Chimera marker file (.cmm) of the C-alpha trace (Angstrom):
<marker_set name="trace">
<marker id="1" x="-12.835" y="-8.189" z="12.747" r="1" g="1" b="0" radius="0.5"/>
<marker id="2" x="-11.110" y="-8.867" z="9.481" r="1" g="1" b="0" radius="0.5"/>
<marker id="3" x="-7.349" y="-8.998" z="9.008" r="1" g="1" b="0" radius="0.5"/>
<marker id="4" x="-5.211" y="-9.025" z="5.896" r="1" g="1" b="0" radius="0.5"/>
<marker id="5" x="-1.613" y="-9.379" z="4.800" r="1" g="1" b="0" radius="0.5"/>
<marker id="6" x="-1.307" y="-8.782" z="1.047" r="1" g="1" b="0" radius="0.5"/>
<marker id="7" x="1.287" y="-7.652" z="-1.447" r="1" g="1" b="0" radius="0.5"/>
<marker id="8" x="0.450" y="-5.074" z="-4.090" r="1" g="1" b="0" radius="0.5"/>
<marker id="9" x="2.172" y="-2.483" z="-6.270" r="1" g="1" b="0" radius="0.5"/>
<marker id="10" x="1.763" y="0.889" z="-7.928" r="1" g="1" b="0" radius="0.5"/>
<marker id="11" x="3.421" y="2.345" z="-11.023" r="1" g="1" b="0" radius="0.5"/>
<marker id="12" x="4.493" y="5.962" z="-11.292" r="1" g="1" b="0" radius="0.5"/>
<marker id="13" x="5.083" y="7.076" z="-14.881" r="1" g="1" b="0" radius="0.5"/>
<marker id="14" x="6.454" y="10.018" z="-16.845" r="1" g="1" b="0" radius="0.5"/>
<marker id="15" x="9.207" y="10.880" z="-14.389" r="1" g="1" b="0" radius="0.5"/>
<marker id="16" x="12.011" y="13.252" z="-15.332" r="1" g="1" b="0" radius="0.5"/>
<marker id="17" x="15.676" y="13.382" z="-14.298" r="1" g="1" b="0" radius="0.5"/>
<marker id="18" x="14.921" y="16.402" z="-12.106" r="1" g="1" b="0" radius="0.5"/>
<marker id="19" x="12.530" y="14.237" z="-10.047" r="1" g="1" b="0" radius="0.5"/>
<marker id="20" x="15.580" y="12.461" z="-8.615" r="1" g="1" b="0" radius="0.5"/>
<marker id="21" x="18.673" y="13.527" z="-6.665" r="1" g="1" b="0" radius="0.5"/>
<marker id="22" x="21.941" y="13.751" z="-8.610" r="1" g="1" b="0" radius="0.5"/>
<marker id="23" x="23.128" y="10.502" z="-7.004" r="1" g="1" b="0" radius="0.5"/>
<marker id="24" x="20.483" y="8.495" z="-8.903" r="1" g="1" b="0" radius="0.5"/>
<marker id="25" x="20.985" y="6.930" z="-12.327" r="1" g="1" b="0" radius="0.5"/>
<marker id="26" x="19.767" y="9.111" z="-15.202" r="1" g="1" b="0" radius="0.5"/>
<marker id="27" x="16.954" y="8.296" z="-17.646" r="1" g="1" b="0" radius="0.5"/>
<marker id="28" x="14.504" y="6.807" z="-15.104" r="1" g="1" b="0" radius="0.5"/>
<marker id="29" x="11.013" y="7.425" z="-16.491" r="1" g="1" b="0" radius="0.5"/>
<marker id="30" x="8.904" y="4.862" z="-14.602" r="1" g="1" b="0" radius="0.5"/>
<marker id="31" x="9.070" y="3.182" z="-11.225" r="1" g="1" b="0" radius="0.5"/>
<marker id="32" x="7.151" y="0.253" z="-9.801" r="1" g="1" b="0" radius="0.5"/>
<marker id="33" x="6.775" y="0.220" z="-6.040" r="1" g="1" b="0" radius="0.5"/>
<marker id="34" x="6.009" y="-3.211" z="-4.606" r="1" g="1" b="0" radius="0.5"/>
<marker id="35" x="4.662" y="-3.050" z="-1.065" r="1" g="1" b="0" radius="0.5"/>
<marker id="36" x="3.100" y="-5.163" z="1.645" r="1" g="1" b="0" radius="0.5"/>
<marker id="37" x="-0.117" y="-4.144" z="3.369" r="1" g="1" b="0" radius="0.5"/>
<marker id="38" x="-1.005" y="-5.550" z="6.767" r="1" g="1" b="0" radius="0.5"/>
<marker id="39" x="-4.047" y="-4.388" z="8.621" r="1" g="1" b="0" radius="0.5"/>
<marker id="40" x="-7.380" y="-4.978" z="10.246" r="1" g="1" b="0" radius="0.5"/>
<marker id="41" x="-10.885" y="-3.594" z="10.178" r="1" g="1" b="0" radius="0.5"/>
<marker id="42" x="-13.598" y="-3.738" z="12.818" r="1" g="1" b="0" radius="0.5"/>
<marker id="43" x="-17.002" y="-2.339" z="11.851" r="1" g="1" b="0" radius="0.5"/>
<marker id="44" x="-18.817" y="-0.029" z="14.220" r="1" g="1" b="0" radius="0.5"/>
<marker id="45" x="-21.238" y="-1.476" z="16.732" r="1" g="1" b="0" radius="0.5"/>
<marker id="46" x="-24.418" y="0.364" z="17.548" r="1" g="1" b="0" radius="0.5"/>
<marker id="47" x="-25.406" y="-2.047" z="20.312" r="1" g="1" b="0" radius="0.5"/>
<marker id="48" x="-26.735" y="0.032" z="23.169" r="1" g="1" b="0" radius="0.5"/>
<marker id="49" x="-27.700" y="-2.571" z="25.717" r="1" g="1" b="0" radius="0.5"/>
<marker id="50" x="-28.104" y="-1.710" z="29.354" r="1" g="1" b="0" radius="0.5"/>
<marker id="51" x="-24.629" y="-0.189" z="29.526" r="1" g="1" b="0" radius="0.5"/>
<marker id="52" x="-25.020" y="1.686" z="26.229" r="1" g="1" b="0" radius="0.5"/>
<marker id="53" x="-21.872" y="0.006" z="24.988" r="1" g="1" b="0" radius="0.5"/>
<marker id="54" x="-20.776" y="0.264" z="21.419" r="1" g="1" b="0" radius="0.5"/>
<marker id="55" x="-17.729" y="1.358" z="19.493" r="1" g="1" b="0" radius="0.5"/>
<marker id="56" x="-16.829" y="3.318" z="16.400" r="1" g="1" b="0" radius="0.5"/>
<marker id="57" x="-15.444" y="1.644" z="13.317" r="1" g="1" b="0" radius="0.5"/>
<marker id="58" x="-11.736" y="0.998" z="13.696" r="1" g="1" b="0" radius="0.5"/>
<marker id="59" x="-8.969" y="-0.077" z="11.382" r="1" g="1" b="0" radius="0.5"/>
<marker id="60" x="-5.331" y="0.197" z="10.531" r="1" g="1" b="0" radius="0.5"/>
<marker id="61" x="-3.326" y="-0.467" z="7.389" r="1" g="1" b="0" radius="0.5"/>
<marker id="62" x="0.469" y="-0.406" z="7.536" r="1" g="1" b="0" radius="0.5"/>
<marker id="63" x="2.292" y="-0.468" z="4.225" r="1" g="1" b="0" radius="0.5"/>
<marker id="64" x="5.959" y="-1.337" z="3.927" r="1" g="1" b="0" radius="0.5"/>
<marker id="65" x="8.328" y="-1.470" z="0.979" r="1" g="1" b="0" radius="0.5"/>
<marker id="66" x="9.184" y="-4.781" z="-0.635" r="1" g="1" b="0" radius="0.5"/>
<marker id="67" x="11.089" y="-3.426" z="-3.639" r="1" g="1" b="0" radius="0.5"/>
<marker id="68" x="11.252" y="-0.408" z="-5.944" r="1" g="1" b="0" radius="0.5"/>
<marker id="69" x="12.098" y="-1.080" z="-9.591" r="1" g="1" b="0" radius="0.5"/>
<marker id="70" x="13.131" y="1.628" z="-12.041" r="1" g="1" b="0" radius="0.5"/>
<marker id="71" x="12.816" y="1.597" z="-15.839" r="1" g="1" b="0" radius="0.5"/>
<marker id="72" x="13.797" y="3.771" z="-18.787" r="1" g="1" b="0" radius="0.5"/>
<marker id="73" x="11.595" y="4.732" z="-21.765" r="1" g="1" b="0" radius="0.5"/>
<marker id="74" x="12.278" y="1.399" z="-23.464" r="1" g="1" b="0" radius="0.5"/>
<marker id="75" x="11.265" y="-0.614" z="-20.404" r="1" g="1" b="0" radius="0.5"/>
<marker id="76" x="14.856" y="-1.571" z="-19.602" r="1" g="1" b="0" radius="0.5"/>
<marker id="77" x="15.426" y="-2.098" z="-15.870" r="1" g="1" b="0" radius="0.5"/>
<marker id="78" x="17.730" y="0.371" z="-14.108" r="1" g="1" b="0" radius="0.5"/>
<marker id="79" x="19.445" y="-0.924" z="-11.009" r="1" g="1" b="0" radius="0.5"/>
<marker id="80" x="18.851" y="0.908" z="-7.720" r="1" g="1" b="0" radius="0.5"/>
<marker id="81" x="20.576" y="0.401" z="-4.401" r="1" g="1" b="0" radius="0.5"/>
<marker id="82" x="18.518" y="-0.496" z="-1.340" r="1" g="1" b="0" radius="0.5"/>
<marker id="83" x="19.068" y="3.037" z="-0.028" r="1" g="1" b="0" radius="0.5"/>
<marker id="84" x="17.816" y="4.562" z="-3.306" r="1" g="1" b="0" radius="0.5"/>
<marker id="85" x="14.782" y="2.263" z="-3.245" r="1" g="1" b="0" radius="0.5"/>
<marker id="86" x="13.953" y="3.397" z="0.294" r="1" g="1" b="0" radius="0.5"/>
<marker id="87" x="14.373" y="7.063" z="-0.717" r="1" g="1" b="0" radius="0.5"/>
<marker id="88" x="11.843" y="6.597" z="-3.534" r="1" g="1" b="0" radius="0.5"/>
<marker id="89" x="9.441" y="4.696" z="-1.291" r="1" g="1" b="0" radius="0.5"/>
<marker id="90" x="9.625" y="7.520" z="1.262" r="1" g="1" b="0" radius="0.5"/>
<marker id="91" x="9.160" y="10.157" z="-1.452" r="1" g="1" b="0" radius="0.5"/>
<marker id="92" x="6.038" y="8.472" z="-2.855" r="1" g="1" b="0" radius="0.5"/>
<marker id="93" x="4.714" y="7.033" z="0.421" r="1" g="1" b="0" radius="0.5"/>
<marker id="94" x="1.527" y="9.131" z="0.229" r="1" g="1" b="0" radius="0.5"/>
<marker id="95" x="0.698" y="7.590" z="-3.151" r="1" g="1" b="0" radius="0.5"/>
<marker id="96" x="1.415" y="4.114" z="-1.782" r="1" g="1" b="0" radius="0.5"/>
<marker id="97" x="-0.889" y="4.751" z="1.178" r="1" g="1" b="0" radius="0.5"/>
<marker id="98" x="-3.648" y="6.087" z="-1.100" r="1" g="1" b="0" radius="0.5"/>
<marker id="99" x="-3.448" y="3.115" z="-3.478" r="1" g="1" b="0" radius="0.5"/>
<marker id="100" x="-6.382" y="0.719" z="-3.499" r="1" g="1" b="0" radius="0.5"/>
<marker id="101" x="-5.658" y="-2.897" z="-2.819" r="1" g="1" b="0" radius="0.5"/>
<marker id="102" x="-6.658" y="-5.357" z="-5.554" r="1" g="1" b="0" radius="0.5"/>
<marker id="103" x="-10.431" y="-5.870" z="-5.745" r="1" g="1" b="0" radius="0.5"/>
<marker id="104" x="-10.225" y="-9.576" z="-4.957" r="1" g="1" b="0" radius="0.5"/>
<marker id="105" x="-8.366" y="-8.727" z="-1.746" r="1" g="1" b="0" radius="0.5"/>
<marker id="106" x="-11.018" y="-6.158" z="-0.832" r="1" g="1" b="0" radius="0.5"/>
<marker id="107" x="-13.749" y="-8.714" z="-1.492" r="1" g="1" b="0" radius="0.5"/>
<marker id="108" x="-11.858" y="-11.227" z="0.609" r="1" g="1" b="0" radius="0.5"/>
<marker id="109" x="-11.625" y="-8.712" z="3.466" r="1" g="1" b="0" radius="0.5"/>
<marker id="110" x="-15.381" y="-8.093" z="3.216" r="1" g="1" b="0" radius="0.5"/>
<marker id="111" x="-16.074" y="-11.829" z="3.272" r="1" g="1" b="0" radius="0.5"/>
<marker id="112" x="-13.808" y="-12.369" z="6.267" r="1" g="1" b="0" radius="0.5"/>
<marker id="113" x="-15.382" y="-9.442" z="8.086" r="1" g="1" b="0" radius="0.5"/>
<marker id="114" x="-18.859" y="-10.859" z="7.504" r="1" g="1" b="0" radius="0.5"/>
<marker id="115" x="-17.700" y="-14.349" z="8.462" r="1" g="1" b="0" radius="0.5"/>
<marker id="116" x="-15.870" y="-13.159" z="11.580" r="1" g="1" b="0" radius="0.5"/>
<marker id="117" x="-18.890" y="-11.125" z="12.705" r="1" g="1" b="0" radius="0.5"/>
<marker id="118" x="-21.163" y="-14.162" z="12.640" r="1" g="1" b="0" radius="0.5"/>
<marker id="119" x="-18.962" y="-16.370" z="14.842" r="1" g="1" b="0" radius="0.5"/>
<link id1="1" id2="2" r="1" g="1" b="0" radius="0.2"/>
<link id1="2" id2="3" r="1" g="1" b="0" radius="0.2"/>
<link id1="3" id2="4" r="1" g="1" b="0" radius="0.2"/>
<link id1="4" id2="5" r="1" g="1" b="0" radius="0.2"/>
<link id1="5" id2="6" r="1" g="1" b="0" radius="0.2"/>
<link id1="6" id2="7" r="1" g="1" b="0" radius="0.2"/>
<link id1="7" id2="8" r="1" g="1" b="0" radius="0.2"/>
<link id1="8" id2="9" r="1" g="1" b="0" radius="0.2"/>
<link id1="9" id2="10" r="1" g="1" b="0" radius="0.2"/>
<link id1="10" id2="11" r="1" g="1" b="0" radius="0.2"/>
<link id1="11" id2="12" r="1" g="1" b="0" radius="0.2"/>
<link id1="12" id2="13" r="1" g="1" b="0" radius="0.2"/>
<link id1="13" id2="14" r="1" g="1" b="0" radius="0.2"/>
<link id1="14" id2="15" r="1" g="1" b="0" radius="0.2"/>
<link id1="15" id2="16" r="1" g="1" b="0" radius="0.2"/>
<link id1="16" id2="17" r="1" g="1" b="0" radius="0.2"/>
<link id1="17" id2="18" r="1" g="1" b="0" radius="0.2"/>
<link id1="18" id2="19" r="1" g="1" b="0" radius="0.2"/>
<link id1="19" id2="20" r="1" g="1" b="0" radius="0.2"/>
<link id1="20" id2="21" r="1" g="1" b="0" radius="0.2"/>
<link id1="21" id2="22" r="1" g="1" b="0" radius="0.2"/>
<link id1="22" id2="23" r="1" g="1" b="0" radius="0.2"/>
<link id1="23" id2="24" r="1" g="1" b="0" radius="0.2"/>
<link id1="24" id2="25" r="1" g="1" b="0" radius="0.2"/>
<link id1="25" id2="26" r="1" g="1" b="0" radius="0.2"/>
<link id1="26" id2="27" r="1" g="1" b="0" radius="0.2"/>
<link id1="27" id2="28" r="1" g="1" b="0" radius="0.2"/>
<link id1="28" id2="29" r="1" g="1" b="0" radius="0.2"/>
<link id1="29" id2="30" r="1" g="1" b="0" radius="0.2"/>
<link id1="30" id2="31" r="1" g="1" b="0" radius="0.2"/>
<link id1="31" id2="32" r="1" g="1" b="0" radius="0.2"/>
<link id1="32" id2="33" r="1" g="1" b="0" radius="0.2"/>
<link id1="33" id2="34" r="1" g="1" b="0" radius="0.2"/>
<link id1="34" id2="35" r="1" g="1" b="0" radius="0.2"/>
<link id1="35" id2="36" r="1" g="1" b="0" radius="0.2"/>
<link id1="36" id2="37" r="1" g="1" b="0" radius="0.2"/>
<link id1="37" id2="38" r="1" g="1" b="0" radius="0.2"/>
<link id1="38" id2="39" r="1" g="1" b="0" radius="0.2"/>
<link id1="39" id2="40" r="1" g="1" b="0" radius="0.2"/>
<link id1="40" id2="41" r="1" g="1" b="0" radius="0.2"/>
<link id1="41" id2="42" r="1" g="1" b="0" radius="0.2"/>
<link id1="42" id2="43" r="1" g="1" b="0" radius="0.2"/>
<link id1="43" id2="44" r="1" g="1" b="0" radius="0.2"/>
<link id1="44" id2="45" r="1" g="1" b="0" radius="0.2"/>
<link id1="45" id2="46" r="1" g="1" b="0" radius="0.2"/>
<link id1="46" id2="47" r="1" g="1" b="0" radius="0.2"/>
<link id1="47" id2="48" r="1" g="1" b="0" radius="0.2"/>
<link id1="48" id2="49" r="1" g="1" b="0" radius="0.2"/>
<link id1="49" id2="50" r="1" g="1" b="0" radius="0.2"/>
<link id1="50" id2="51" r="1" g="1" b="0" radius="0.2"/>
<link id1="51" id2="52" r="1" g="1" b="0" radius="0.2"/>
<link id1="52" id2="53" r="1" g="1" b="0" radius="0.2"/>
<link id1="53" id2="54" r="1" g="1" b="0" radius="0.2"/>
<link id1="54" id2="55" r="1" g="1" b="0" radius="0.2"/>
<link id1="55" id2="56" r="1" g="1" b="0" radius="0.2"/>
<link id1="56" id2="57" r="1" g="1" b="0" radius="0.2"/>
<link id1="57" id2="58" r="1" g="1" b="0" radius="0.2"/>
<link id1="58" id2="59" r="1" g="1" b="0" radius="0.2"/>
<link id1="59" id2="60" r="1" g="1" b="0" radius="0.2"/>
<link id1="60" id2="61" r="1" g="1" b="0" radius="0.2"/>
<link id1="61" id2="62" r="1" g="1" b="0" radius="0.2"/>
<link id1="62" id2="63" r="1" g="1" b="0" radius="0.2"/>
<link id1="63" id2="64" r="1" g="1" b="0" radius="0.2"/>
<link id1="64" id2="65" r="1" g="1" b="0" radius="0.2"/>
<link id1="65" id2="66" r="1" g="1" b="0" radius="0.2"/>
<link id1="66" id2="67" r="1" g="1" b="0" radius="0.2"/>
<link id1="67" id2="68" r="1" g="1" b="0" radius="0.2"/>
<link id1="68" id2="69" r="1" g="1" b="0" radius="0.2"/>
<link id1="69" id2="70" r="1" g="1" b="0" radius="0.2"/>
<link id1="70" id2="71" r="1" g="1" b="0" radius="0.2"/>
<link id1="71" id2="72" r="1" g="1" b="0" radius="0.2"/>
<link id1="72" id2="73" r="1" g="1" b="0" radius="0.2"/>
<link id1="73" id2="74" r="1" g="1" b="0" radius="0.2"/>
<link id1="74" id2="75" r="1" g="1" b="0" radius="0.2"/>
<link id1="75" id2="76" r="1" g="1" b="0" radius="0.2"/>
<link id1="76" id2="77" r="1" g="1" b="0" radius="0.2"/>
<link id1="77" id2="78" r="1" g="1" b="0" radius="0.2"/>
<link id1="78" id2="79" r="1" g="1" b="0" radius="0.2"/>
<link id1="79" id2="80" r="1" g="1" b="0" radius="0.2"/>
<link id1="80" id2="81" r="1" g="1" b="0" radius="0.2"/>
<link id1="81" id2="82" r="1" g="1" b="0" radius="0.2"/>
<link id1="82" id2="83" r="1" g="1" b="0" radius="0.2"/>
<link id1="83" id2="84" r="1" g="1" b="0" radius="0.2"/>
<link id1="84" id2="85" r="1" g="1" b="0" radius="0.2"/>
<link id1="85" id2="86" r="1" g="1" b="0" radius="0.2"/>
<link id1="86" id2="87" r="1" g="1" b="0" radius="0.2"/>
<link id1="87" id2="88" r="1" g="1" b="0" radius="0.2"/>
<link id1="88" id2="89" r="1" g="1" b="0" radius="0.2"/>
<link id1="89" id2="90" r="1" g="1" b="0" radius="0.2"/>
<link id1="90" id2="91" r="1" g="1" b="0" radius="0.2"/>
<link id1="91" id2="92" r="1" g="1" b="0" radius="0.2"/>
<link id1="92" id2="93" r="1" g="1" b="0" radius="0.2"/>
<link id1="93" id2="94" r="1" g="1" b="0" radius="0.2"/>
<link id1="94" id2="95" r="1" g="1" b="0" radius="0.2"/>
<link id1="95" id2="96" r="1" g="1" b="0" radius="0.2"/>
<link id1="96" id2="97" r="1" g="1" b="0" radius="0.2"/>
<link id1="97" id2="98" r="1" g="1" b="0" radius="0.2"/>
<link id1="98" id2="99" r="1" g="1" b="0" radius="0.2"/>
<link id1="99" id2="100" r="1" g="1" b="0" radius="0.2"/>
<link id1="100" id2="101" r="1" g="1" b="0" radius="0.2"/>
<link id1="101" id2="102" r="1" g="1" b="0" radius="0.2"/>
<link id1="102" id2="103" r="1" g="1" b="0" radius="0.2"/>
<link id1="103" id2="104" r="1" g="1" b="0" radius="0.2"/>
<link id1="104" id2="105" r="1" g="1" b="0" radius="0.2"/>
<link id1="105" id2="106" r="1" g="1" b="0" radius="0.2"/>
<link id1="106" id2="107" r="1" g="1" b="0" radius="0.2"/>
<link id1="107" id2="108" r="1" g="1" b="0" radius="0.2"/>
<link id1="108" id2="109" r="1" g="1" b="0" radius="0.2"/>
<link id1="109" id2="110" r="1" g="1" b="0" radius="0.2"/>
<link id1="110" id2="111" r="1" g="1" b="0" radius="0.2"/>
<link id1="111" id2="112" r="1" g="1" b="0" radius="0.2"/>
<link id1="112" id2="113" r="1" g="1" b="0" radius="0.2"/>
<link id1="113" id2="114" r="1" g="1" b="0" radius="0.2"/>
<link id1="114" id2="115" r="1" g="1" b="0" radius="0.2"/>
<link id1="115" id2="116" r="1" g="1" b="0" radius="0.2"/>
<link id1="116" id2="117" r="1" g="1" b="0" radius="0.2"/>
<link id1="117" id2="118" r="1" g="1" b="0" radius="0.2"/>
<link id1="118" id2="119" r="1" g="1" b="0" radius="0.2"/>
</marker_set>
């Protein structure tokens, strides 16, 4: 089994004022969502043995918000409250969950899985 606990981020660009509730600051065009990913992965086992035991591949990846940063067209930071940050994280949670983790983290997970399986 391999386990991980990594931080990553995604950027969502070309946003318009109508993408946000009226309570949000105006002129936000880009947001960066920083998140933490914690999870595990266990590869499937095809071992049949006398009891025909084995198991399907299993894994879980929970992603939680660290911070959401907003920017205007010029790259100037726009301050958001914690509540506004959470609203944006919730709104774009599907994109956060679909985001790939950095390649070096994926390679590290593969290495740990291979290492863990041999011991």
